[in-house]
N, C-alpha and C positions, 0 to 999 in steps of 0.2 A: 493279336486279337483277344486271346483269352486274358491276357494281362490287363488290357483295357477294361474288359468286362468286369474283372475283380476289383479295380480301382473305382469303377462306376458303382458297383455294389456296395463298396466300403463307405463311399461318400454318401450314398442314399440311407445307409444305416446310421451314419452320424447325424444326419438331418432329422431322421426319426427319433433319436434319442433327444435331441433338443426340443422337438415338437412334444415329446411326451413329458417334459418338465425336468429334464436332467440338468438344464442350465441353473446357475446360482440363483437363489431367491433374492427378490428385490425389496422384501419386507423391511420396514423401518423398526429398528430395536433400539430402545433408549432407557436410560435410568434416571431417576430424579436426583441421585447423589453419586459423587465420584471421589475417589481418593487415590493419590498416587505418591510414591517415593520418587520414582523417575518414570519416564514414558514406557520403559520396559517392565516396570513393576507397579501396576495400577489396577484398579477396579472401578468401572468396568474396563474391558479391554479395548484397544484402539478402535476396532470396527463396530463398537457400539457408541451411540451418541449419549450425551447428558443434557437433560432439560431440568435446570434447577440450580444446585450448588456443587462446586467441585473444589477440593482442597488439595494442594500438592506442595511438595518440598523442592525437588531439583528437576522437574519437568513433568508434563502431562499432555496427552494429545488423544482426541477422540474423533470419531467420524464427524460429529458436530457438537458444538458447545453453545447452548441457548440458556443464558441466565448469567450467574456470577461465578467467576473463576478467580480463586485466591492462591497465589503461589509465593513461598518464601523466597525462592530463586527465580523461576521461570515458568511461564505458560508455553508449552510446545514441546516437540520431541527433543530429548536429550541430545540427539544428533540428527540435524536436518530440519525439516519443516514443522509446522504447527498443525492445529486443529484444521480439518478440511473445510469447516465453515463455522463462523462465530457470530453470534448476535447477543448483545447485552454488554457486560463489563468484565474486562480483564485487569487484574491488579497484581503486580509482581515486584519483588525486590530488585530484580535486575532486568529480565527480558520479557517481552510478550511477543509470540509469534503465531500468525494465523494464516491459513491458505486463502481464505476469502472472507469477506464481510458483507455479503450481499444485502442484509437486513439492517446493518448498522452496528457499530461497536464503539465503546469508549475504552481506551487503552491508557493505563497509568503505570510507568516503570521507572525505576531508579536510573537505569542505563539506557535501554533502547526498546523501541516498538517496531514491528514490521507486519504489514499485511501483503502477502505475496501475490494474491490475486486481485481481482476487481473489488472495490468496496462501494457501498452505498453511502450513507452518511457516517463519517469517522471523526472521531476526537482522539488524538494522540498526544500524550504529555510525557515528556522523557527528560532525564537530567542530561543526556548526551545526543541521541539521534532518533529521528523517526523517519520511516519509509513506507510508502504504499505503491505497490507495483502496477496496479490497474487504474482505470479511471474512478474518481471519488469526489466527494464533496465534504467540506467540514473545516476542522482546525488542526493544525500541527504546531506544537509549541515544544522547543527544545533548547537545551542550554547551549548546544554547539551547531547542529545542523538539521535540516529537514530536506527530504527528497521525495519528489512525485514523479513515477515514471509514466504515468498516463495523464490525460486531461484532468485538471484539478480545479475546483471551484471552491473559494473560501479564503482562509487566512493562513499564512505560514510566518510564524515568528520564530527567530533564532538568534543566538549570540554571535554566531559567525557567518553562517551560510544557508541560503535557501536555493534549491534548484527544482525547476519544473521542466521536464524532458519533453513535453508537448505543450498544448495550449493551457494558459493560466488565467482564470477569472477570479479577481478579488484583490487582496493586499499581501504583498511580501515586505517584511521589515526585518532587516539584518545588515551586518557589515557589508556582505556580498550577496547580491540577488541575480539569479540568472533564469531566463525563460527561453527554451530552445525554439519554441513555436511563437504564438501570438500572445501578447499581453493585452488582456482586457481589464484594466484596473490600475493599480498604483504600485510602484516600487519605491521604497525609501531605504537608502543605505549608502555608504561610502562609495561602492562600486556597483552599478546597475548595468544589466545587459538583457535585451530582448530581440530576438531576430526581427519581429514586427511588432510595432507598438500602436495599440488603440486605447490610449489612456495617458497616464502620467508618470514620469520618472524624475525623482528628486534625489540628488546625490552630489559627491564630489566630482566623479567620472562616470558618465553615462555612455553607453554604447547601443546602437541599433543599426539595422540594415537600411536599405533604401526605402522600404515601405513604412514611413513614419505617418501615422495618422493620429497624432497627439501632441503632447508637450513634454519637453525635456529641460529640466533646470538643473545646471551643474556648472562647476568651474571649466570643465571641458566636456563637450559632447562630440562624440566621434561616430561618423558613419562607418561601420566595420566593413562595408563592401568597397567604398571608394576611398576610404581613409580621409575623407574631408573632416575638417575640424570646426566646430562652432563654439566660441566662448560664451558661457552664461546661458544662452537660450537656443534651442532648437525647436521649431514649430512645423508641423506638417498636417495637412487636411486632405 
Protein backbone atom coordinates (compact mmCIF):
# COMPACT_ATOMS: atom_id res chain seq x y z
CA UNK A 1 0.00 0.00 0.00
CA UNK A 2 2.81 2.40 0.91
CA UNK A 3 4.55 1.59 -2.39
CA UNK A 4 1.40 2.44 -4.38
CA UNK A 5 1.08 5.72 -2.48
CA UNK A 6 4.68 6.67 -3.35
CA UNK A 7 4.12 5.89 -7.06
CA UNK A 8 0.93 7.96 -7.08
CA UNK A 9 2.69 10.91 -5.47
CA UNK A 10 5.57 10.68 -7.97
CA UNK A 11 3.14 10.69 -10.87
CA UNK A 12 1.31 13.74 -9.49
CA UNK A 13 4.65 15.52 -9.05
CA UNK A 14 5.59 14.89 -12.69
CA UNK A 15 2.24 16.26 -13.88
CA UNK A 16 2.75 19.35 -11.72
CA UNK A 17 6.15 20.01 -13.35
CA UNK A 18 4.60 19.83 -16.84
CA UNK A 19 1.77 22.13 -15.80
CA UNK A 20 4.31 24.58 -14.39
CA UNK A 21 6.03 24.88 -17.77
CA UNK A 22 8.86 22.37 -17.54
CA UNK A 23 7.90 20.93 -20.97
CA UNK A 24 10.04 22.09 -23.97
CA UNK A 25 9.03 25.41 -25.46
CA UNK A 26 7.20 25.39 -28.80
CA UNK A 27 8.44 28.86 -29.77
CA UNK A 28 9.48 29.23 -33.40
CA UNK A 29 13.11 30.28 -33.88
CA UNK A 30 14.51 31.17 -37.30
CA UNK A 31 17.29 33.03 -39.06
CA UNK A 32 17.23 35.02 -42.33
CA UNK A 33 20.51 33.39 -43.45
CA UNK A 34 22.22 30.06 -43.11
CA UNK A 35 25.60 28.59 -44.02
CA UNK A 36 26.82 25.00 -43.81
CA UNK A 37 29.85 22.90 -44.64
CA UNK A 38 27.90 19.74 -43.71
CA UNK A 39 24.68 19.25 -41.76
CA UNK A 40 26.86 18.63 -38.68
CA UNK A 41 28.76 21.89 -39.17
CA UNK A 42 26.24 24.59 -39.92
CA UNK A 43 24.80 27.86 -38.66
CA UNK A 44 22.10 28.08 -37.53
CA UNK A 45 21.89 24.58 -36.05
CA UNK A 46 19.34 21.97 -37.09
CA UNK A 47 16.52 22.87 -34.69
CA UNK A 48 16.44 26.43 -36.02
CA UNK A 49 14.61 27.38 -39.20
CA UNK A 50 15.82 29.55 -42.06
CA UNK A 51 13.56 32.06 -43.79
CA UNK A 52 15.56 33.64 -46.59
CA UNK A 53 18.83 32.34 -48.07
CA UNK A 54 20.97 29.32 -47.20
CA UNK A 55 24.33 28.36 -48.73
CA UNK A 56 25.97 24.97 -48.23
CA UNK A 57 28.71 22.71 -49.52
CA UNK A 58 28.14 19.03 -48.60
CA UNK A 59 24.85 19.07 -46.74
CA UNK A 60 22.50 21.27 -44.71
CA UNK A 61 19.28 20.65 -42.82
CA UNK A 62 17.11 22.84 -40.61
CA UNK A 63 13.80 22.63 -38.80
CA UNK A 64 12.32 24.35 -41.86
CA UNK A 65 13.69 26.10 -44.92
CA UNK A 66 11.51 28.77 -46.53
CA UNK A 67 13.22 30.60 -49.37
CA UNK A 68 16.24 29.82 -51.56
CA UNK A 69 18.65 27.00 -50.69
CA UNK A 70 21.83 26.67 -52.78
CA UNK A 71 24.19 23.71 -52.36
CA UNK A 72 27.38 22.71 -54.14
CA UNK A 73 26.65 19.03 -53.42
CA UNK A 74 23.40 18.49 -51.54
CA UNK A 75 20.54 19.99 -49.56
CA UNK A 76 19.71 17.65 -46.70
CA UNK A 77 21.50 15.90 -43.87
CA UNK A 78 24.87 14.41 -44.72
CA UNK A 79 23.51 11.05 -43.50
CA UNK A 80 19.75 10.57 -43.49
CA UNK A 81 16.79 12.81 -44.16
CA UNK A 82 16.49 16.44 -45.11
CA UNK A 83 14.85 19.62 -43.83
CA UNK A 84 11.71 19.01 -41.80
CA UNK A 85 9.72 21.25 -44.15
CA UNK A 86 10.61 23.17 -47.30
CA UNK A 87 8.90 25.94 -49.23
CA UNK A 88 10.60 27.72 -52.09
CA UNK A 89 13.58 26.65 -54.17
CA UNK A 90 16.27 24.00 -53.67
CA UNK A 91 19.21 23.96 -56.09
CA UNK A 92 22.01 21.40 -55.71
CA UNK A 93 24.85 19.97 -57.74
CA UNK A 94 23.93 16.41 -56.70
CA UNK A 95 20.99 15.89 -54.32
CA UNK A 96 17.98 17.65 -52.81
CA UNK A 97 16.25 15.98 -49.86
CA UNK A 98 13.27 17.31 -47.88
CA UNK A 99 11.05 15.78 -45.21
CA UNK A 100 7.96 17.58 -46.50
CA UNK A 101 6.85 20.32 -48.85
CA UNK A 102 3.37 21.22 -47.70
CA UNK A 103 3.53 24.74 -49.16
CA UNK A 104 5.19 23.83 -52.47
CA UNK A 105 8.78 23.51 -53.65
CA UNK A 106 10.94 23.65 -56.77
CA UNK A 107 13.86 21.19 -56.74
CA UNK A 108 16.67 21.13 -59.31
CA UNK A 109 19.55 18.67 -58.92
CA UNK A 110 22.23 17.15 -61.09
CA UNK A 111 21.51 13.64 -59.75
CA UNK A 112 18.31 13.22 -57.70
CA UNK A 113 15.49 14.88 -55.76
CA UNK A 114 13.37 13.44 -52.95
CA UNK A 115 10.49 14.67 -50.81
CA UNK A 116 9.98 12.15 -48.02
CA UNK A 117 6.59 13.30 -46.78
CA UNK A 118 3.53 14.72 -48.42
CA UNK A 119 3.95 17.60 -50.80
CA UNK A 120 1.73 20.40 -52.00
CA UNK A 121 2.66 21.57 -55.47
CA UNK A 122 6.08 20.24 -56.42
CA UNK A 123 8.41 20.62 -59.39
CA UNK A 124 11.32 18.16 -59.47
CA UNK A 125 13.97 18.30 -62.19
CA UNK A 126 16.89 15.86 -62.00
CA UNK A 127 19.49 14.28 -64.24
CA UNK A 128 18.75 10.79 -62.87
CA UNK A 129 15.84 10.30 -60.43
CA UNK A 130 12.93 12.03 -58.67
CA UNK A 131 10.75 10.72 -55.83
CA UNK A 132 7.92 12.09 -53.71
CA UNK A 133 6.69 9.84 -50.90
CA UNK A 134 3.31 11.42 -50.12
CA UNK A 135 0.40 12.80 -52.13
CA UNK A 136 1.37 15.70 -54.38
CA UNK A 137 0.63 17.63 -57.55
CA UNK A 138 3.05 19.02 -60.11
CA UNK A 139 5.85 17.97 -62.44
CA UNK A 140 8.56 15.30 -62.26
CA UNK A 141 11.18 15.41 -65.03
CA UNK A 142 14.14 13.02 -64.89
CA UNK A 143 16.74 11.61 -67.22
CA UNK A 144 16.06 8.05 -65.98
CA UNK A 145 13.11 7.58 -63.60
CA UNK A 146 10.33 9.20 -61.56
CA UNK A 147 8.44 7.67 -58.63
CA UNK A 148 5.34 8.85 -56.73
CA UNK A 149 4.48 6.84 -53.62
CA UNK A 150 1.16 8.60 -52.95
CA UNK A 151 -1.63 9.90 -55.15
CA UNK A 152 -0.12 12.17 -57.79
CA UNK A 153 -1.65 14.69 -60.16
CA UNK A 154 0.34 16.28 -62.97
CA UNK A 155 3.07 15.16 -65.35
CA UNK A 156 5.82 12.55 -65.14
CA UNK A 157 8.46 12.65 -67.91
CA UNK A 158 11.44 10.26 -67.86
CA UNK A 159 13.92 8.66 -70.21
CA UNK A 160 13.26 5.15 -68.89
CA UNK A 161 10.52 4.70 -66.30
CA UNK A 162 7.63 6.41 -64.48
CA UNK A 163 5.98 4.76 -61.46
CA UNK A 164 2.91 5.82 -59.49
CA UNK A 165 2.16 3.52 -56.54
CA UNK A 166 -1.39 4.81 -56.04
CA UNK A 167 -3.82 6.80 -58.23
CA UNK A 168 -2.41 9.00 -60.97
CA UNK A 169 -4.10 11.96 -62.67
CA UNK A 170 -2.31 13.46 -65.65
CA UNK A 171 0.27 12.36 -68.20
CA UNK A 172 3.04 9.77 -68.00
CA UNK A 173 5.63 9.76 -70.79
CA UNK A 174 8.53 7.28 -70.71
CA UNK A 175 9.66 3.99 -72.20
CA UNK A 176 7.93 2.22 -69.27
CA UNK A 177 4.93 3.61 -67.37
CA UNK A 178 3.23 1.99 -64.38
CA UNK A 179 0.25 3.00 -62.22
CA UNK A 180 -0.54 0.63 -59.36
CA UNK A 181 -3.93 2.27 -58.74
CA UNK A 182 -6.26 4.05 -61.15
CA UNK A 183 -5.04 5.99 -64.18
CA UNK A 184 -7.05 9.15 -64.83
CA UNK A 185 -5.26 10.49 -67.87
CA UNK A 186 -2.77 9.35 -70.49
CA UNK A 187 0.14 6.92 -70.66
CA UNK A 188 2.54 7.19 -73.62
CA UNK A 189 5.35 4.66 -73.83
CA UNK A 190 6.59 1.35 -75.17
CA UNK A 191 5.23 -0.54 -72.12
CA UNK A 192 2.25 0.80 -70.18
CA UNK A 193 0.40 -0.67 -67.19
CA UNK A 194 -2.41 0.51 -64.93
CA UNK A 195 -4.52 -1.63 -62.64
CA UNK A 196 -7.61 0.42 -63.51
CA UNK A 197 -7.93 2.70 -66.53
CA UNK A 198 -10.06 5.81 -66.82
CA UNK A 199 -8.26 7.35 -69.74
CA UNK A 200 -5.93 6.48 -72.61
CA UNK A 201 -2.95 4.15 -73.06
CA UNK A 202 -0.79 4.35 -76.19
CA UNK A 203 2.18 2.04 -76.62
CA UNK A 204 3.60 -1.16 -78.05
CA UNK A 205 2.43 -3.32 -75.09
CA UNK A 206 -0.36 -2.16 -72.79
CA UNK A 207 -1.62 -3.93 -69.70
CA UNK A 208 -4.64 -3.31 -67.48
CA UNK A 209 -6.97 -5.23 -65.20
CA UNK A 210 -10.63 -6.08 -65.69
CA UNK A 211 -11.79 -2.56 -64.92
CA UNK A 212 -11.13 -0.84 -68.23
CA UNK A 213 -13.01 2.43 -68.56
CA UNK A 214 -11.11 3.97 -71.44
CA UNK A 215 -9.12 3.24 -74.57
CA UNK A 216 -5.92 1.25 -75.09
CA UNK A 217 -4.00 1.42 -78.38
CA UNK A 218 -1.05 -0.96 -78.80
CA UNK A 219 0.33 -3.83 -80.83
CA UNK A 220 -0.76 -6.05 -77.93
CA UNK A 221 -3.27 -5.17 -75.22
CA UNK A 222 -3.35 -7.56 -72.25
CA UNK A 223 -5.85 -8.07 -69.48
CA UNK A 224 -3.43 -8.75 -66.65
CA UNK A 225 -6.10 -10.53 -64.57
CA UNK A 226 -7.50 -12.95 -67.18
CA UNK A 227 -4.51 -12.98 -69.58
CA UNK A 228 -6.88 -12.18 -72.47
CA UNK A 229 -5.18 -10.55 -75.45
CA UNK A 230 -6.49 -7.87 -77.82
CA UNK A 231 -4.44 -6.87 -80.88
CA UNK A 232 -4.30 -3.15 -81.65
CA UNK A 233 -7.31 -1.94 -79.67
CA UNK A 234 -9.06 -2.47 -76.35
CA UNK A 235 -12.06 -0.39 -75.38
CA UNK A 236 -14.09 -0.35 -72.19
CA UNK A 237 -16.77 1.95 -70.80
